[in-house]
N, CA and C atoms of all chains as a GROMACS GRO file, in nm:
protein
  618
    1MET      N    1   1.668  10.655   1.804
    1MET     CA    2   1.762  10.678   1.912
    1MET      C    3   1.802  10.548   1.980
    2GLY      N    4   1.701  10.466   2.007
    2GLY     CA    5   1.728  10.339   2.074
    2GLY      C    6   1.818  10.248   1.993
    3LEU      N    7   1.797  10.247   1.861
    3LEU     CA    8   1.878  10.160   1.776
    3LEU      C    9   2.023  10.208   1.770
    4GLN      N   10   2.044  10.336   1.794
    4GLN     CA   11   2.180  10.389   1.795
    4GLN      C   12   2.249  10.369   1.930
    5GLY      N   13   2.173  10.320   2.029
    5GLY     CA   14   2.234  10.293   2.160
    5GLY      C   15   2.196  10.391   2.267
    6SER      N   16   2.102  10.481   2.238
    6SER     CA   17   2.058  10.573   2.342
    6SER      C   18   1.977  10.496   2.446
    7PRO      N   19   2.002  10.520   2.574
    7PRO     CA   20   1.924  10.451   2.676
    7PRO      C   21   1.785  10.511   2.697
    8GLN      N   22   1.752  10.618   2.624
    8GLN     CA   23   1.618  10.678   2.639
    8GLN      C   24   1.513  10.575   2.599
    9VAL      N   25   1.410  10.562   2.681
    9VAL     CA   26   1.302  10.468   2.650
    9VAL      C   27   1.194  10.542   2.572
   10MET      N   28   1.176  10.499   2.448
   10MET     CA   29   1.075  10.561   2.363
   10MET      C   30   0.956  10.466   2.353
   11GLN      N   31   0.839  10.524   2.349
   11GLN     CA   32   0.718  10.443   2.338
   11GLN      C   33   0.679  10.420   2.192
   12ASP      N   34   0.740  10.496   2.102
   12ASP     CA   35   0.701  10.482   1.962
   12ASP      C   36   0.825  10.467   1.873
   13MET      N   37   0.800  10.425   1.750
   13MET     CA   38   0.909  10.414   1.654
   13MET      C   39   0.880  10.510   1.539
   14HIS      N   40   0.985  10.566   1.484
   14HIS     CA   41   0.969  10.664   1.375
   14HIS      C   42   1.028  10.608   1.246
   15PHE      N   43   0.950  10.615   1.141
   15PHE     CA   44   0.997  10.574   1.009
   15PHE      C   45   0.981  10.691   0.913
   16CYS      N   46   1.082  10.714   0.832
   16CYS     CA   47   1.070  10.813   0.726
   16CYS      C   48   1.035  10.736   0.599
   17TYR      N   49   0.931  10.779   0.528
   17TYR     CA   50   0.887  10.703   0.412
   17TYR      C   51   0.902  10.784   0.284
   18GLU      N   52   0.915  10.712   0.176
   18GLU     CA   53   0.934  10.773   0.044
   18GLU      C   54   0.796  10.793  -0.019
   19ARG      N   55   0.777  10.906  -0.092
   19ARG     CA   56   0.642  10.948  -0.129
   19ARG      C   57   0.601  10.914  -0.271
   20SER      N   58   0.669  10.818  -0.333
   20SER     CA   59   0.620  10.780  -0.466
   20SER      C   60   0.488  10.704  -0.449
   21ARG      N   61   0.405  10.713  -0.549
   21ARG     CA   62   0.273  10.650  -0.540
   21ARG      C   63   0.282  10.498  -0.510
   22PRO      N   64   0.369  10.425  -0.581
   22PRO     CA   65   0.376  10.280  -0.550
   22PRO      C   66   0.416  10.255  -0.404
   23ASN      N   67   0.501  10.343  -0.350
   23ASN     CA   68   0.542  10.321  -0.211
   23ASN      C   69   0.430  10.353  -0.113
   24LEU      N   70   0.350  10.455  -0.145
   24LEU     CA   71   0.236  10.487  -0.057
   24LEU      C   72   0.140  10.368  -0.053
   25GLU      N   73   0.123  10.305  -0.169
   25GLU     CA   74   0.034  10.189  -0.175
   25GLU      C   75   0.091  10.071  -0.097
   26ARG      N   76   0.223  10.052  -0.109
   26ARG     CA   77   0.289   9.944  -0.034
   26ARG      C   78   0.276   9.968   0.117
   27LEU      N   79   0.295  10.093   0.156
   27LEU     CA   80   0.289  10.127   0.298
   27LEU      C   81   0.149  10.102   0.354
   28ALA      N   82   0.048  10.149   0.280
   28ALA     CA   83  -0.090  10.130   0.325
   28ALA      C   84  -0.123   9.981   0.335
   29LYS      N   85  -0.079   9.905   0.236
   29LYS     CA   86  -0.107   9.760   0.233
   29LYS      C   87  -0.037   9.689   0.349
   30ALA      N   88   0.087   9.730   0.375
   30ALA     CA   89   0.164   9.664   0.482
   30ALA      C   90   0.103   9.690   0.620
   31LEU      N   91   0.047   9.810   0.638
   31LEU     CA   92  -0.005   9.847   0.770
   31LEU      C   93  -0.148   9.798   0.795
   32LYS      N   94  -0.221   9.776   0.685
   32LYS     CA   95  -0.365   9.746   0.698
   32LYS      C   96  -0.397   9.634   0.798
   33PRO      N   97  -0.324   9.522   0.796
   33PRO     CA   98  -0.361   9.414   0.889
   33PRO      C   99  -0.344   9.452   1.036
   34TYR      N  100  -0.277   9.562   1.063
   34TYR     CA  101  -0.245   9.599   1.202
   34TYR      C  102  -0.330   9.716   1.251
   35HIS      N  103  -0.439   9.740   1.179
   35HIS     CA  104  -0.542   9.834   1.222
   35HIS      C  105  -0.488   9.971   1.262
   36PRO      N  106  -0.425  10.041   1.169
   36PRO     CA  107  -0.373  10.173   1.204
   36PRO      C  108  -0.486  10.272   1.234
   37SER      N  109  -0.470  10.346   1.342
   37SER     CA  110  -0.564  10.453   1.373
   37SER      C  111  -0.484  10.577   1.407
   38TRP      N  112  -0.548  10.689   1.394
   38TRP     CA  113  -0.482  10.817   1.418
   38TRP      C  114  -0.470  10.836   1.567
   39ARG      N  115  -0.349  10.837   1.617
   39ARG     CA  116  -0.326  10.847   1.761
   39ARG      C  117  -0.377  10.981   1.814
   40GLY      N  118  -0.455  10.974   1.919
   40GLY     CA  119  -0.502  11.098   1.981
   40GLY      C  120  -0.635  11.147   1.925
   41ALA      N  121  -0.683  11.082   1.819
   41ALA     CA  122  -0.812  11.123   1.761
   41ALA      C  123  -0.923  11.040   1.826
   42PRO      N  124  -1.046  11.094   1.830
   42PRO     CA  125  -1.157  11.016   1.886
   42PRO      C  126  -1.172  10.884   1.811
   43ALA      N  127  -1.206  10.780   1.886
   43ALA     CA  128  -1.212  10.646   1.826
   43ALA      C  129  -1.316  10.637   1.715
   44ASP      N  130  -1.420  10.722   1.723
   44ASP     CA  131  -1.526  10.712   1.621
   44ASP      C  132  -1.498  10.800   1.498
   45LEU      N  133  -1.384  10.866   1.496
   45LEU     CA  134  -1.350  10.948   1.379
   45LEU      C  135  -1.308  10.856   1.264
   46PRO      N  136  -1.377  10.865   1.151
   46PRO     CA  137  -1.340  10.776   1.039
   46PRO      C  138  -1.197  10.805   0.992
   47PHE      N  139  -1.119  10.701   0.981
   47PHE     CA  140  -0.980  10.719   0.937
   47PHE      C  141  -0.937  10.595   0.861
   48HIS      N  142  -0.900  10.614   0.737
   48HIS     CA  143  -0.851  10.501   0.657
   48HIS      C  144  -0.710  10.533   0.613
   49PHE      N  145  -0.615  10.455   0.659
   49PHE     CA  146  -0.475  10.478   0.623
   49PHE      C  147  -0.450  10.413   0.487
   50ASP      N  148  -0.501  10.478   0.384
   50ASP     CA  149  -0.480  10.426   0.249
   50ASP      C  150  -0.390  10.523   0.170
   51ALA      N  151  -0.358  10.486   0.048
   51ALA     CA  152  -0.263  10.567  -0.031
   51ALA      C  153  -0.314  10.710  -0.051
   52GLU      N  154  -0.447  10.724  -0.066
   52GLU     CA  155  -0.505  10.858  -0.084
   52GLU      C  156  -0.480  10.945   0.039
   53THR      N  157  -0.507  10.888   0.154
   53THR     CA  158  -0.489  10.962   0.281
   53THR      C  159  -0.343  11.001   0.298
   54ILE      N  160  -0.254  10.905   0.269
   54ILE     CA  161  -0.110  10.933   0.288
   54ILE      C  162  -0.066  11.043   0.191
   55ALA      N  163  -0.119  11.037   0.068
   55ALA     CA  164  -0.080  11.138  -0.032
   55ALA      C  165  -0.125  11.278   0.010
   56ARG      N  166  -0.238  11.284   0.083
   56ARG     CA  167  -0.292  11.416   0.123
   56ARG      C  168  -0.221  11.472   0.247
   57GLY      N  169  -0.150  11.387   0.321
   57GLY     CA  170  -0.082  11.434   0.442
   57GLY      C  171   0.068  11.421   0.428
   58LEU      N  172   0.138  11.442   0.538
   58LEU     CA  173   0.284  11.428   0.538
   58LEU      C  174   0.328  11.335   0.650
   59ASN      N  175   0.307  11.381   0.773
   59ASN     CA  176   0.351  11.304   0.888
   59ASN      C  177   0.230  11.246   0.961
   60PHE      N  178   0.239  11.118   0.994
   60PHE     CA  179   0.127  11.048   1.056
   60PHE      C  180   0.170  10.986   1.188
   61THR      N  181   0.094  11.014   1.292
   61THR     CA  182   0.119  10.951   1.423
   61THR      C  183   0.011  10.847   1.443
   62LEU      N  184   0.051  10.722   1.440
   62LEU     CA  185  -0.046  10.613   1.438
   62LEU      C  186  -0.036  10.522   1.560
   63SER      N  187  -0.152  10.469   1.599
   63SER     CA  188  -0.155  10.355   1.690
   63SER      C  189  -0.184  10.234   1.604
   64THR      N  190  -0.111  10.126   1.626
   64THR     CA  191  -0.136  10.004   1.549
   64THR      C  192  -0.127   9.885   1.646
   65ASP      N  193  -0.163   9.768   1.594
   65ASP     CA  194  -0.149   9.648   1.676
   65ASP      C  195  -0.003   9.618   1.707
   66LEU      N  196   0.088   9.681   1.632
   66LEU     CA  197   0.232   9.662   1.653
   66LEU      C  198   0.288   9.764   1.752
   67GLY      N  199   0.205   9.856   1.795
   67GLY     CA  200   0.250   9.963   1.884
   67GLY      C  201   0.233  10.098   1.816
   68ASP      N  202   0.281  10.200   1.880
   68ASP     CA  203   0.270  10.335   1.824
   68ASP      C  204   0.383  10.358   1.724
   69ILE      N  205   0.345  10.397   1.603
   69ILE     CA  206   0.443  10.417   1.496
   69ILE      C  207   0.416  10.551   1.429
   70ASP      N  208   0.520  10.629   1.410
   70ASP     CA  209   0.507  10.755   1.336
   70ASP      C  210   0.571  10.738   1.198
   71PHE      N  211   0.499  10.781   1.096
   71PHE     CA  212   0.554  10.780   0.961
   71PHE      C  213   0.575  10.924   0.918
   72LEU      N  214   0.699  10.956   0.890
   72LEU     CA  215   0.736  11.094   0.860
   72LEU      C  216   0.779  11.107   0.714
   73ALA      N  217   0.719  11.204   0.646
   73ALA     CA  218   0.764  11.233   0.509
   73ALA      C  219   0.883  11.326   0.513
   74GLU      N  220   0.889  11.406   0.618
   74GLU     CA  221   1.001  11.500   0.634
   74GLU      C  222   1.048  11.498   0.778
   75VAL      N  223   1.178  11.511   0.794
   75VAL     CA  224   1.237  11.514   0.927
   75VAL      C  225   1.302  11.650   0.947
   76SER      N  226   1.271  11.714   1.058
   76SER     CA  227   1.324  11.848   1.087
   76SER      C  228   1.475  11.851   1.070
   77GLY      N  229   1.523  11.954   1.002
   77GLY     CA  230   1.667  11.973   0.989
   77GLY      C  231   1.732  11.887   0.882
   78LEU      N  232   1.659  11.789   0.831
   78LEU     CA  233   1.717  11.699   0.731
   78LEU      C  234   1.643  11.707   0.598
   79GLY      N  235   1.511  11.700   0.605
   79GLY     CA  236   1.431  11.706   0.482
   79GLY      C  237   1.357  11.577   0.456
   80GLY      N  238   1.340  11.544   0.330
   80GLY     CA  239   1.261  11.428   0.290
   80GLY      C  240   1.340  11.298   0.292
   81PHE      N  241   1.276  11.195   0.241
   81PHE     CA  242   1.329  11.059   0.249
   81PHE      C  243   1.474  11.047   0.202
   82HIS      N  244   1.504  11.104   0.086
   82HIS     CA  245   1.638  11.082   0.029
   82HIS      C  246   1.747  11.150   0.112
   83SER      N  247   1.713  11.266   0.171
   83SER     CA  248   1.810  11.333   0.258
   83SER      C  249   1.830  11.252   0.387
   84VAL      N  250   1.720  11.197   0.437
   84VAL     CA  251   1.728  11.117   0.560
   84VAL      C  252   1.806  10.988   0.532
   85GLU      N  253   1.780  10.930   0.417
   85GLU     CA  254   1.851  10.807   0.379
   85GLU      C  255   2.002  10.834   0.370
   86ALA      N  256   2.036  10.951   0.315
   86ALA     CA  257   2.178  10.986   0.299
   86ALA      C  258   2.245  11.008   0.435
   87ALA      N  259   2.165  11.042   0.536
   87ALA     CA  260   2.220  11.065   0.670
   87ALA      C  261   2.211  10.938   0.756
   88SER      N  262   2.184  10.826   0.691
   88SER     CA  263   2.163  10.701   0.764
   88SER      C  264   2.270  10.598   0.731
   89GLY      N  265   2.279  10.500   0.814
   89GLY     CA  266   2.367  10.387   0.787
   89GLY      C  267   2.285  10.259   0.792
   90VAL      N  268   2.330  10.158   0.719
   90VAL     CA  269   2.255  10.032   0.716
   90VAL      C  270   2.295   9.947   0.836
   91ARG      N  271   2.194   9.900   0.907
   91ARG     CA  272   2.216   9.810   1.021
   91ARG      C  273   2.129   9.685   1.000
   92ASN      N  274   2.181   9.574   1.048
   92ASN     CA  275   2.100   9.453   1.044
   92ASN      C  276   2.020   9.447   1.174
   93VAL      N  277   1.889   9.456   1.158
   93VAL     CA  278   1.801   9.452   1.276
   93VAL      C  279   1.708   9.333   1.261
   94GLY      N  280   1.732   9.232   1.340
   94GLY     CA  281   1.647   9.112   1.335
   94GLY      C  282   1.649   9.044   1.200
   95GLY      N  283   1.763   9.052   1.129
   95GLY     CA  284   1.774   8.985   1.000
   95GLY      C  285   1.730   9.071   0.883
   96VAL      N  286   1.692   9.195   0.909
   96VAL     CA  287   1.649   9.286   0.803
   96VAL      C  288   1.749   9.400   0.794
   97GLU      N  289   1.789   9.433   0.670
   97GLU     CA  290   1.877   9.548   0.651
   97GLU      C  291   1.792   9.675   0.661
   98VAL      N  292   1.823   9.757   0.759
   98VAL     CA  293   1.743   9.876   0.786
   98VAL      C  294   1.833   9.999   0.782
   99HIS      N  295   1.784  10.106   0.720
   99HIS     CA  296   1.857  10.233   0.726
   99HIS      C  297   1.823  10.300   0.859
  100VAL      N  298   1.924  10.318   0.941
  100VAL     CA  299   1.904  10.380   1.073
  100VAL      C  300   1.970  10.516   1.071
  101LEU      N  301   1.896  10.619   1.108
  101LEU     CA  302   1.950  10.756   1.109
  101LEU      C  303   2.073  10.762   1.199
  102SER      N  304   2.179  10.823   1.147
  102SER     CA  305   2.304  10.833   1.223
  102SER      C  306   2.286  10.924   1.344
  103LEU      N  307   2.378  10.913   1.438
  103LEU     CA  308   2.372  11.003   1.554
  103LEU      C  309   2.389  11.148   1.509
  104ALA      N  310   2.477  11.171   1.410
  104ALA     CA  311   2.496  11.308   1.360
  104ALA      C  312   2.364  11.360   1.301
  105GLY      N  313   2.293  11.273   1.230
  105GLY     CA  314   2.163  11.311   1.173
  105GLY      C  315   2.060  11.338   1.281
  106LEU      N  316   2.060  11.252   1.383
  106LEU     CA  317   1.967  11.270   1.496
  106LEU      C  318   1.993  11.404   1.565
  107ILE      N  319   2.121  11.434   1.586
  107ILE     CA  320   2.159  11.558   1.654
  107ILE      C  321   2.115  11.679   1.571
  108LYS      N  322   2.137  11.670   1.440
  108LYS     CA  323   2.096  11.779   1.350
  108LYS      C  324   1.944  11.799   1.356
  109SER      N  325   1.873  11.687   1.354
  109SER     CA  326   1.728  11.692   1.355
  109SER      C  327   1.673  11.747   1.487
  110LYS      N  328   1.728  11.697   1.598
  110LYS     CA  329   1.680  11.743   1.730
  110LYS      C  330   1.712  11.891   1.749
  111THR      N  331   1.828  11.933   1.701
  111THR     CA  332   1.866  12.074   1.713
  111THR      C  333   1.769  12.162   1.634
  112ALA      N  334   1.736  12.117   1.513
  112ALA     CA  335   1.645  12.194   1.427
  112ALA      C  336   1.504  12.196   1.484
  113ALA      N  337   1.461  12.083   1.540
  113ALA     CA  338   1.324  12.078   1.597
  113ALA      C  339   1.313  12.177   1.713
  114GLY      N  340   1.415  12.179   1.796
  114GLY     CA  341   1.428  12.285   1.897
  114GLY      C  342   1.326  12.286   2.009
  115ARG      N  343   1.244  12.183   2.020
  115ARG     CA  344   1.147  12.179   2.130
  115ARG      C  345   1.221  12.140   2.258
  116PRO      N  346   1.168  12.177   2.374
  116PRO     CA  347   1.238  12.141   2.498
  116PRO      C  348   1.272  11.992   2.506
  117ARG      N  349   1.180  11.906   2.464
  117ARG     CA  350   1.206  11.761   2.475
  117ARG      C  351   1.318  11.715   2.379
  118ASP      N  352   1.334  11.788   2.267
  118ASP     CA  353   1.443  11.755   2.175
  118ASP      C  354   1.576  11.805   2.229
  119LEU      N  355   1.574  11.928   2.277
  119LEU     CA  356   1.698  11.989   2.328
  119LEU      C  357   1.748  11.914   2.451
  120HIS      N  358   1.653  11.858   2.527
  120HIS     CA  359   1.688  11.788   2.651
  120HIS      C  360   1.777  11.666   2.625
  121VAL      N  361   1.759  11.600   2.511
  121VAL     CA  362   1.836  11.478   2.484
  121VAL      C  363   1.968  11.506   2.411
  122LEU      N  364   1.988  11.632   2.370
  122LEU     CA  365   2.109  11.662   2.293
  122LEU      C  366   2.241  11.632   2.367
  123PRO      N  367   2.255  11.672   2.494
  123PRO     CA  368   2.382  11.640   2.562
  123PRO      C  369   2.411  11.489   2.561
  124GLU      N  370   2.305  11.410   2.582
  124GLU     CA  371   2.326  11.264   2.583
  124GLU      C  372   2.367  11.213   2.445
  125LEU      N  373   2.298  11.261   2.340
  125LEU     CA  374   2.330  11.214   2.204
  125LEU      C  375   2.471  11.254   2.163
  126LYS      N  376   2.512  11.376   2.200
  126LYS     CA  377   2.646  11.422   2.164
  126LYS      C  378   2.752  11.341   2.238
  127ALA      N  379   2.725  11.310   2.365
  127ALA     CA  380   2.820  11.229   2.442
  127ALA      C  381   2.827  11.088   2.385
  128LEU      N  382   2.710  11.033   2.349
  128LEU     CA  383   2.706  10.898   2.293
  128LEU      C  384   2.783  10.893   2.161
  129GLU      N  385   2.767  10.995   2.080
  129GLU     CA  386   2.839  11.002   1.952
  129GLU      C  387   2.991  11.003   1.978
  130GLU      N  388   3.031  11.077   2.079
  130GLU     CA  389   3.174  11.086   2.109
  130GLU      C  390   3.227  10.952   2.161
  131VAL      N  391   3.151  10.888   2.250
  131VAL     CA  392   3.194  10.757   2.303
  131VAL      C  393   3.202  10.656   2.189
  132LYS      N  394   3.103  10.654   2.101
  132LYS     CA  395   3.102  10.557   1.992
  132LYS      C  396   3.220  10.579   1.896
  133LYS      N  397   3.249  10.706   1.869
  133LYS     CA  398   3.363  10.735   1.779
  133LYS      C  399   3.492  10.689   1.843
  134LYS      N  400   3.510  10.720   1.971
  134LYS     CA  401   3.637  10.687   2.036
  134LYS      C  402   3.654  10.538   2.061
  135THR      N  403   3.543  10.466   2.075
  135THR     CA  404   3.553  10.322   2.100
  135THR      C  405   3.523  10.242   1.973
  136ARG      N  406   3.495  10.310   1.866
  136ARG     CA  407   3.459  10.248   1.737
  136ARG      C  408   3.348  10.145   1.756
  137SER      N  409   3.249  10.184   1.837
  137SER     CA  410   3.134  10.095   1.861
  137SER      C  411   3.027  10.118   1.756
  138GLU      N  412   2.946  10.016   1.735
  138GLU     CA  413   2.838  10.023   1.636
  138GLU      C  414   2.722  10.104   1.691
  139MET      N  415   3.042   9.522   2.140
  139MET     CA  416   3.158   9.599   2.181
  139MET      C  417   3.260   9.503   2.243
  140ILE      N  418   3.381   9.504   2.191
  140ILE     CA  419   3.483   9.415   2.244
  140ILE      C  420   3.534   9.469   2.379
  141GLU      N  421   3.598   9.378   2.454
  141GLU     CA  422   3.638   9.410   2.592
  141GLU      C  423   3.726   9.535   2.599
  142GLU      N  424   3.818   9.543   2.504
  142GLU     CA  425   3.912   9.658   2.502
  142GLU      C  426   3.835   9.790   2.486
  143HIS      N  427   3.735   9.790   2.396
  143HIS     CA  428   3.655   9.910   2.373
  143HIS      C  429   3.568   9.942   2.493
  144GLU      N  430   3.521   9.835   2.560
  144GLU     CA  431   3.437   9.858   2.678
  144GLU      C  432   3.518   9.924   2.790
  145LYS      N  433   3.642   9.880   2.804
  145LYS     CA  434   3.730   9.941   2.905
  145LYS      C  435   3.753  10.088   2.873
  146LEU      N  436   3.774  10.116   2.744
  146LEU     CA  437   3.796  10.254   2.701
  146LEU      C  438   3.671  10.338   2.727
  147ALA      N  439   3.554  10.280   2.695
  147ALA     CA  440   3.428  10.353   2.717
  147ALA      C  441   3.409  10.383   2.866
  148LEU      N  442   3.439  10.284   2.949
  148LEU     CA  443   3.426  10.304   3.094
  148LEU      C  444   3.520  10.414   3.143
  149ASP      N  445   3.640  10.414   3.088
  149ASP     CA  446   3.737  10.516   3.127
  149ASP      C  447   3.688  10.655   3.084
  150LEU      N  448   3.633  10.663   2.962
  150LEU     CA  449   3.582  10.792   2.912
  150LEU      C  450   3.466  10.842   2.998
  151ILE      N  451   3.383  10.748   3.040
  151ILE     CA  452   3.264  10.784   3.118
  151ILE      C  453   3.302  10.825   3.260
  152ASN      N  454   3.398  10.754   3.316
  152ASN     CA  455   3.438  10.785   3.455
  152ASN      C  456   3.532  10.905   3.462
  153ASN      N  457   3.613  10.921   3.359
  153ASN     CA  458   3.708  11.034   3.357
  153ASN      C  459   3.698  11.108   3.224
  154PRO      N  460   3.586  11.176   3.200
  154PRO     CA  461   3.570  11.241   3.069
  154PRO      C  462   3.672  11.351   3.047
  155PRO      N  463   3.728  11.357   2.926
  155PRO     CA  464   3.824  11.465   2.897
  155PRO      C  465   3.757  11.601   2.919
  156PRO      N  466   3.823  11.691   2.988
  156PRO     CA  467   3.764  11.823   3.013
  156PRO      C  468   3.722  11.891   2.883
  157GLY      N  469   3.603  11.949   2.885
  157GLY     CA  470   3.553  12.021   2.767
  157GLY      C  471   3.489  11.932   2.662
  158SER      N  472   3.496  11.800   2.682
  158SER     CA  473   3.439  11.708   2.583
  158SER      C  474   3.286  11.705   2.596
  159GLU      N  475   3.221  11.651   2.493
  159GLU     CA  476   3.075  11.635   2.498
  159GLU      C  477   3.037  11.540   2.611
  160ILE      N  478   3.125  11.444   2.638
  160ILE     CA  479   3.098  11.346   2.745
  160ILE      C  480   3.096  11.421   2.880
  161ALA      N  481   3.194  11.509   2.898
  161ALA     CA  482   3.202  11.586   3.023
  161ALA      C  483   3.079  11.677   3.038
  162LYS      N  484   3.039  11.738   2.925
  162LYS     CA  485   2.923  11.830   2.930
  162LYS      C  486   2.796  11.752   2.967
  163ALA      N  487   2.782  11.632   2.909
  163ALA     CA  488   2.664  11.552   2.937
  163ALA      C  489   2.661  11.509   3.083
  164LYS      N  490   2.778  11.473   3.136
  164LYS     CA  491   2.787  11.431   3.276
  164LYS      C  492   2.746  11.547   3.367
  165GLU      N  493   2.794  11.666   3.331
  165GLU     CA  494   2.760  11.786   3.407
  165GLU      C  495   2.609  11.814   3.398
  166PHE      N  496   2.551  11.785   3.282
  166PHE     CA  497   2.408  11.806   3.259
  166PHE      C  498   2.324  11.708   3.341
  167GLY      N  499   2.387  11.600   3.385
  167GLY     CA  500   2.315  11.503   3.468
  167GLY      C  501   2.281  11.374   3.397
  168VAL      N  502   2.335  11.354   3.278
  168VAL     CA  503   2.307  11.230   3.204
  168VAL      C  504   2.378  11.114   3.273
  169ASP      N  505   2.306  11.002   3.291
  169ASP     CA  506   2.367  10.883   3.349
  169ASP      C  507   2.442  10.809   3.238
  170LEU      N  508   2.569  10.840   3.225
  170LEU     CA  509   2.649  10.786   3.114
  170LEU      C  510   2.675  10.637   3.129
  171THR      N  511   2.662  10.585   3.251
  171THR     CA  512   2.689  10.442   3.270
  171THR      C  513   2.589  10.356   3.191
  172LEU      N  514   2.473  10.415   3.157
  172LEU     CA  515   2.374  10.340   3.080
  172LEU      C  516   2.425  10.310   2.939
  173PHE      N  517   2.522  10.388   2.892
  173PHE     CA  518   2.578  10.364   2.758
  173PHE      C  519   2.642  10.225   2.750
  174ILE      N  520   2.701  10.184   2.862
  174ILE     CA  521   2.775  10.056   2.857
  174ILE      C  522   2.682   9.941   2.820
  175SER      N  523   2.566   9.935   2.888
  175SER     CA  524   2.477   9.822   2.857
  175SER      C  525   2.416   9.836   2.718
  176THR      N  526   2.386   9.959   2.674
  176THR     CA  527   2.326   9.972   2.540
  176THR      C  528   2.429   9.945   2.431
  177LEU      N  529   2.554   9.987   2.453
  177LEU     CA  530   2.656   9.965   2.349
  177LEU      C  531   2.702   9.819   2.343
  178ARG      N  532   2.680   9.746   2.451
  178ARG     CA  533   2.711   9.602   2.449
  178ARG      C  534   2.617   9.529   2.352
  179ARG      N  535   2.498   9.586   2.335
  179ARG     CA  536   2.398   9.518   2.253
  179ARG      C  537   2.416   9.550   2.104
  180THR      N  538   2.379   9.454   2.022
  180THR     CA  539   2.376   9.478   1.877
  180THR      C  540   2.247   9.556   1.846
  181PRO      N  541   2.236   9.616   1.726
  181PRO     CA  542   2.110   9.684   1.693
  181PRO      C  543   1.988   9.592   1.706
  182THR      N  544   2.005   9.465   1.672
  182THR     CA  545   1.892   9.371   1.685
  182THR      C  546   1.851   9.358   1.831
  183GLU      N  547   1.951   9.344   1.918
  183GLU     CA  548   1.920   9.330   2.061
  183GLU      C  549   1.859   9.459   2.116
  184ARG      N  550   1.904   9.573   2.061
  184ARG     CA  551   1.845   9.701   2.105
  184ARG      C  552   1.699   9.707   2.063
  185ALA      N  553   1.672   9.663   1.940
  185ALA     CA  554   1.533   9.665   1.892
  185ALA      C  555   1.446   9.575   1.980
  186ARG      N  556   1.506   9.464   2.022
  186ARG     CA  557   1.430   9.366   2.102
  186ARG      C  558   1.386   9.427   2.235
  187VAL      N  559   1.471   9.510   2.292
  187VAL     CA  560   1.434   9.567   2.422
  187VAL      C  561   1.350   9.694   2.408
  188LEU      N  562   1.340   9.747   2.287
  188LEU     CA  563   1.253   9.863   2.268
  188LEU      C  564   1.109   9.817   2.265
  189SER      N  565   1.022   9.907   2.303
  189SER     CA  566   0.880   9.874   2.304
  189SER      C  567   0.835   9.828   2.166
  190GLN      N  568   0.791   9.706   2.157
  190GLN     CA  569   0.735   9.649   2.033
  190GLN      C  570   0.836   9.644   1.919
  191GLY      N  571   0.959   9.685   1.947
  191GLY     CA  572   1.055   9.703   1.839
  191GLY      C  573   1.083   9.577   1.762
  192ALA      N  574   1.099   9.468   1.834
  192ALA     CA  575   1.139   9.345   1.766
  192ALA      C  576   1.031   9.296   1.670
  193ARG      N  577   0.906   9.307   1.711
  193ARG     CA  578   0.799   9.245   1.634
  193ARG      C  579   0.788   9.306   1.494
  194ILE      N  580   0.801   9.435   1.487
  194ILE     CA  581   0.783   9.500   1.357
  194ILE      C  582   0.893   9.458   1.260
  195PHE      N  583   1.013   9.434   1.310
  195PHE     CA  584   1.121   9.393   1.220
  195PHE      C  585   1.106   9.245   1.183
  196GLN      N  586   1.052   9.166   1.276
  196GLN     CA  587   1.025   9.026   1.242
  196GLN      C  588   0.924   9.019   1.129
  197LEU      N  589   0.819   9.105   1.140
  197LEU     CA  590   0.716   9.106   1.036
  197LEU      C  591   0.772   9.154   0.903
  198ALA      N  592   0.862   9.254   0.911
  198ALA     CA  593   0.924   9.303   0.787
  198ALA      C  594   1.003   9.190   0.720
  199LYS      N  595   1.070   9.110   0.803
  199LYS     CA  596   1.148   8.998   0.750
  199LYS      C  597   1.057   8.895   0.683
  200GLN      N  598   0.943   8.866   0.753
  200GLN     CA  599   0.848   8.771   0.696
  200GLN      C  600   0.794   8.821   0.563
  201ASN      N  601   0.760   8.952   0.559
  201ASN     CA  602   0.706   9.010   0.436
  201ASN      C  603   0.809   9.008   0.324
  202ALA      N  604   0.934   9.039   0.359
  202ALA     CA  605   1.041   9.039   0.259
  202ALA      C  606   1.059   8.898   0.202
  203SER      N  607   1.052   8.797   0.290
  203SER     CA  608   1.066   8.658   0.244
  203SER      C  609   0.950   8.620   0.153
  204ALA      N  610   0.830   8.666   0.189
  204ALA     CA  611   0.712   8.631   0.111
  204ALA      C  612   0.716   8.694  -0.028
  205GLU      N  613   0.778   8.812  -0.039
  205GLU     CA  614   0.784   8.881  -0.169
  205GLU      C  615   0.884   8.817  -0.264
  206LYS      N  616   0.981   8.739  -0.207
  206LYS     CA  617   1.085   8.679  -0.293
  206LYS      C  618   1.029   8.564  -0.375
   0.00000   0.00000   0.00000
């Protein structure tokens, strides 16, 4: 939401990941130096964010040295990685080409999730989408 | 966002077309003026102001460079 220009302050970042085995291994390896732990779980609960663990689960809410990060295999209303990728546009963020979910995709996802906190942001997202279209803003 | 677009955005926010999503959001209580400052920023600048946002992309860049 923030990358699309929403003024909502989020404490975490959400990434949708692809579930091929090599990618699960890449993901586990990339996160390892940042001490991922299962957010909200007791500190003494054994948790290893490795390829096996990722393969056995779907969505992970993690605390890391980089901050709180959620890794989602599926996004409500959209589906898995390839559907989410198709609903995204490439943006340059800090010199990295990143697929950022479009506002239309965000709106679809929030509508499908349907929780009060999702529905609460819909008027803002729809207005932002309209302003961006009319002003041709990024 | 170029100056011309910013003027248009301000006009839309201050005088939303009746029945538009902008008008509905204003009625809902959304502070639409916040759009101006966020839309002025590039995605990189938005990431920078998000909690921890910038660091993770810097690390991704470093990792991408290391893999080349």
